[in-house]
C-alpha positions as CSV (number, residue, x, y, z in Angstrom):
1,X,-16.0,-7.6,-19.0
2,X,-19.5,-7.5,-20.4
3,X,-19.1,-4.1,-22.1
4,X,-15.9,-5.1,-23.8
5,X,-17.2,-8.0,-26.0
6,X,-18.7,-6.0,-28.9
7,X,-16.5,-4.2,-31.4
8,X,-17.6,-0.6,-32.2
9,X,-16.8,2.1,-34.7
10,X,-14.4,3.8,-32.3
11,X,-12.3,0.6,-32.1
12,X,-12.2,0.3,-35.9
13,X,-10.5,3.7,-36.1
14,X,-8.4,3.4,-33.0
15,X,-5.4,2.0,-34.8
16,X,-3.7,1.1,-31.5
17,X,-4.0,3.3,-28.5
18,X,-1.0,5.2,-27.3
19,X,0.7,3.5,-24.3
20,X,1.2,7.0,-22.8
21,X,-2.5,7.6,-23.0
22,X,-3.4,4.3,-21.5
23,X,-0.9,4.9,-18.6
24,X,-2.3,8.4,-18.0
25,X,-5.8,7.2,-17.6
26,X,-4.8,4.1,-15.6
27,X,-2.9,6.3,-13.2
28,X,-5.7,8.7,-12.8
29,X,-8.4,6.1,-12.1
30,X,-6.1,3.9,-10.0
31,X,-5.1,6.8,-7.8
32,X,-8.7,7.9,-7.4
33,X,-9.6,4.4,-6.2
34,X,-6.5,4.0,-3.9
35,X,-7.1,7.5,-2.4
36,X,-10.8,6.8,-1.8
37,X,-12.1,9.4,-4.2
38,X,-13.8,6.4,-5.9
39,X,-14.8,4.4,-2.8
40,X,-15.9,0.7,-2.9
41,X,-19.2,0.4,-4.6
42,X,-18.7,3.3,-7.0
43,X,-19.9,2.5,-10.5
44,X,-18.0,3.3,-13.7
45,X,-18.9,2.9,-17.3
46,X,-16.7,2.8,-20.4
47,X,-18.8,5.6,-21.9
48,X,-18.2,7.8,-18.8
49,X,-14.5,7.2,-18.9
50,X,-14.4,8.1,-22.6
51,X,-16.2,11.4,-21.9
52,X,-14.2,12.3,-18.8
53,X,-10.7,11.6,-20.3
54,X,-11.3,12.1,-24.0
55,X,-10.2,8.6,-24.9
56,X,-11.4,5.8,-27.2
57,X,-13.4,2.9,-26.1
58,X,-10.3,0.7,-26.5
59,X,-8.3,2.7,-24.0
60,X,-11.2,2.8,-21.5
61,X,-11.7,-1.0,-21.9
62,X,-7.9,-1.8,-21.6
63,X,-7.7,0.4,-18.5
64,X,-10.5,-1.5,-16.8
65,X,-9.0,-4.8,-17.7
66,X,-5.8,-3.8,-15.8
67,X,-7.7,-2.6,-12.8
68,X,-9.8,-5.8,-12.8
69,X,-6.6,-7.9,-12.9
70,X,-5.6,-6.0,-9.7
71,X,-8.9,-6.8,-8.1
72,X,-9.6,-3.1,-7.8
73,X,-12.8,-3.4,-9.9
74,X,-15.2,-6.1,-11.1
75,X,-17.7,-6.1,-13.9
76,X,-21.2,-7.5,-14.1
77,X,-23.7,-7.6,-16.9
78,X,-26.4,-5.0,-16.5
79,X,-24.5,-3.6,-13.4
80,X,-21.4,-2.2,-15.0
81,X,-17.9,-1.7,-13.5
82,X,-17.8,-1.5,-9.7
83,X,-15.0,-0.6,-7.3
84,X,-14.1,-3.6,-5.1
85,X,-14.0,-3.7,-1.3
86,X,-10.5,-2.9,-0.1
87,X,-10.0,-6.3,1.5
88,X,-10.1,-7.9,-2.0
89,X,-7.5,-5.6,-3.6
90,X,-4.2,-7.1,-4.7
91,X,-2.2,-5.1,-2.2
92,X,1.2,-6.4,-3.3
93,X,0.9,-5.1,-6.8
94,X,3.6,-2.5,-7.3
95,X,1.3,-0.1,-9.1
96,X,-1.2,-0.2,-6.3
97,X,1.6,0.3,-3.8
98,X,2.8,3.4,-5.7
99,X,-0.8,4.8,-5.9
100,X,-1.4,4.3,-2.2
101,X,1.9,5.9,-1.3
102,X,1.0,8.9,-3.5
103,X,-2.4,9.4,-1.7
104,X,-3.3,11.2,1.5
105,X,-3.3,7.8,3.2
106,X,0.4,7.3,2.6
107,X,1.3,7.1,6.3
108,X,-1.0,4.1,6.8
109,X,0.6,2.5,3.8
110,X,4.1,3.2,4.9
111,X,3.4,1.7,8.3
112,X,1.9,-1.5,6.7
113,X,4.8,-1.9,4.3
114,X,7.4,-1.3,6.9
115,X,5.9,-3.9,9.1
116,X,5.9,-6.3,6.1
117,X,9.5,-5.5,5.4
118,X,10.4,-6.1,9.0
119,X,8.7,-9.5,8.9
120,X,10.4,-10.6,5.6
121,X,13.7,-8.9,4.8
122,X,15.7,-10.1,7.9
123,X,14.7,-13.7,7.2
124,X,15.6,-13.1,3.5
125,X,19.0,-11.8,4.5
126,X,19.6,-14.9,6.6
127,X,18.6,-17.0,3.6
128,X,21.0,-15.1,1.4
129,X,23.8,-15.8,3.9
130,X,23.0,-19.5,3.5
131,X,22.2,-19.8,-0.2
132,X,23.6,-16.8,-2.2
133,X,26.1,-17.6,-4.9
134,X,29.6,-16.3,-4.7
135,X,28.8,-13.7,-7.4
136,X,25.8,-12.5,-5.4
137,X,27.8,-12.2,-2.2
138,X,30.5,-10.2,-4.0
139,X,27.9,-8.0,-5.6
140,X,26.2,-7.2,-2.2
141,X,29.6,-6.1,-0.8
142,X,30.2,-3.9,-3.8
143,X,26.8,-2.3,-3.6
144,X,27.2,-1.6,0.1
145,X,30.5,0.2,-0.6
146,X,28.8,2.2,-3.4
147,X,25.9,3.1,-1.1
148,X,28.4,4.6,1.4
149,X,30.2,6.6,-1.3
150,X,26.9,8.0,-2.8
151,X,25.3,8.5,0.6
152,X,28.3,10.6,1.9
153,X,28.2,12.6,-1.3
154,X,24.5,13.3,-1.0
155,X,23.8,11.9,-4.4
156,X,20.3,10.7,-3.6
157,X,19.0,9.7,-7.0
158,X,22.0,7.5,-7.7
159,X,21.9,6.3,-4.1
160,X,18.2,5.2,-4.6
161,X,19.1,3.1,-7.7
162,X,21.8,1.3,-5.8
163,X,19.7,0.9,-2.7
164,X,16.9,-0.7,-4.7
165,X,19.4,-3.1,-6.3
166,X,20.8,-4.0,-2.9
167,X,17.5,-4.8,-1.3
168,X,16.2,-6.6,-4.4
169,X,19.3,-8.7,-4.6
170,X,18.8,-9.8,-1.0
171,X,15.3,-11.0,-1.9
172,X,16.5,-12.6,-5.1
173,X,19.4,-14.5,-3.5
174,X,17.6,-15.8,-0.4
175,X,16.3,-19.0,-2.1
176,X,12.6,-18.2,-1.2
177,X,10.5,-17.5,-4.3
178,X,7.7,-16.0,-2.2
179,X,10.1,-13.4,-0.8
180,X,11.6,-12.7,-4.3
181,X,8.1,-11.9,-5.6
182,X,8.1,-8.9,-3.2
183,X,11.0,-7.1,-4.9
184,X,8.7,-4.8,-6.9
185,X,6.9,-3.7,-3.8
186,X,10.2,-2.9,-2.0
187,X,11.4,-0.9,-5.0
188,X,8.3,1.2,-4.9
189,X,8.6,1.9,-1.2
190,X,12.2,3.0,-1.5
191,X,11.4,5.1,-4.6
192,X,8.5,6.8,-2.9
193,X,10.6,7.8,0.2
194,X,13.1,9.6,-2.0
195,X,10.5,11.2,-4.3
196,X,8.4,12.5,-1.5
197,X,11.4,14.1,0.3
198,X,11.3,11.6,3.2
199,X,15.0,10.7,2.9
200,X,17.6,13.0,4.6
201,X,20.0,14.8,2.2
202,X,22.7,12.5,3.5
203,X,21.7,9.0,4.7
204,X,22.5,8.4,8.4
205,X,25.9,6.9,9.1
206,X,24.1,4.1,11.1
207,X,22.1,3.1,8.0
208,X,25.2,3.1,5.8
209,X,27.1,1.0,8.3
210,X,24.1,-1.4,8.6
211,X,24.1,-2.0,4.9
212,X,27.8,-2.8,5.0
213,X,27.2,-5.1,8.0
214,X,24.5,-7.0,6.0
215,X,26.7,-7.4,3.0
216,X,29.7,-8.6,5.1
217,X,27.6,-11.1,7.0
218,X,26.1,-12.5,3.8
219,X,29.5,-12.7,2.3
220,X,30.9,-14.8,5.1
221,X,27.7,-16.9,5.5
222,X,26.7,-15.6,8.9
223,X,22.9,-15.9,8.8
224,X,22.4,-14.6,12.4
225,X,24.5,-11.4,11.8
226,X,22.8,-10.8,8.5
227,X,19.3,-11.0,10.0
228,X,20.3,-8.7,12.9
229,X,21.9,-6.1,10.6
230,X,18.7,-5.9,8.4
231,X,16.7,-5.3,11.6
232,X,19.0,-2.4,12.3
233,X,18.3,-0.9,8.8
234,X,14.5,-1.3,9.2
235,X,14.5,0.0,12.8
236,X,16.2,3.1,11.5
237,X,13.6,3.5,8.7
238,X,10.7,3.1,11.2
239,X,12.2,5.7,13.6
240,X,13.1,8.1,10.9
241,X,9.5,8.1,9.6
242,X,7.9,8.2,13.0
243,X,6.2,4.9,12.5
244,X,5.2,3.0,15.6
């Protein structure tokens, strides 16, 4: 970044910026970009960020570095820092997924992510049925049983943690590293549904049964049944959220 190459007095006295401060500014600017408050072509400066958020140049520069790594902004000498066109964003980055799900465009993002999950997770489940280790198969069965217990008890926070582990384990055990790389995105989607009150107080019986069906199919190595059962889970998600 052209504005980040020269040390200044502010940096000399910074002494290491607070991680909490960095995250606060990163979230604020990232959400503004994701929500369209800072549309593509908007120009930012380190000085402007310092003034707006009351931060050091170091924090402003580090924030821009993270956003640039996500392809949300780019920097040019004598131009400054510019918000990228949406088509260039790293849309699989979990932070960006979270920011977009927290914006007023969340319905579009939920629809896109659910379609992606429908394309990937059933195939991942089939792969897990073929390639998962014995320990992974046993863990999926145990997680499905825990999901039923927590779901029937209405313990949504604990249910969320187990649900994330269940779906991430499917992606981890499928033998496809491209699918495994999506686990952070899936975790953000599941978290957002719960935090935004889009989950019923008690998960539907059909959803609980479908998770148990997935686990049982993977455990016995039935790829077709595992793929079908994940389709049932995601069809329920799509219907529950009114996505078409």
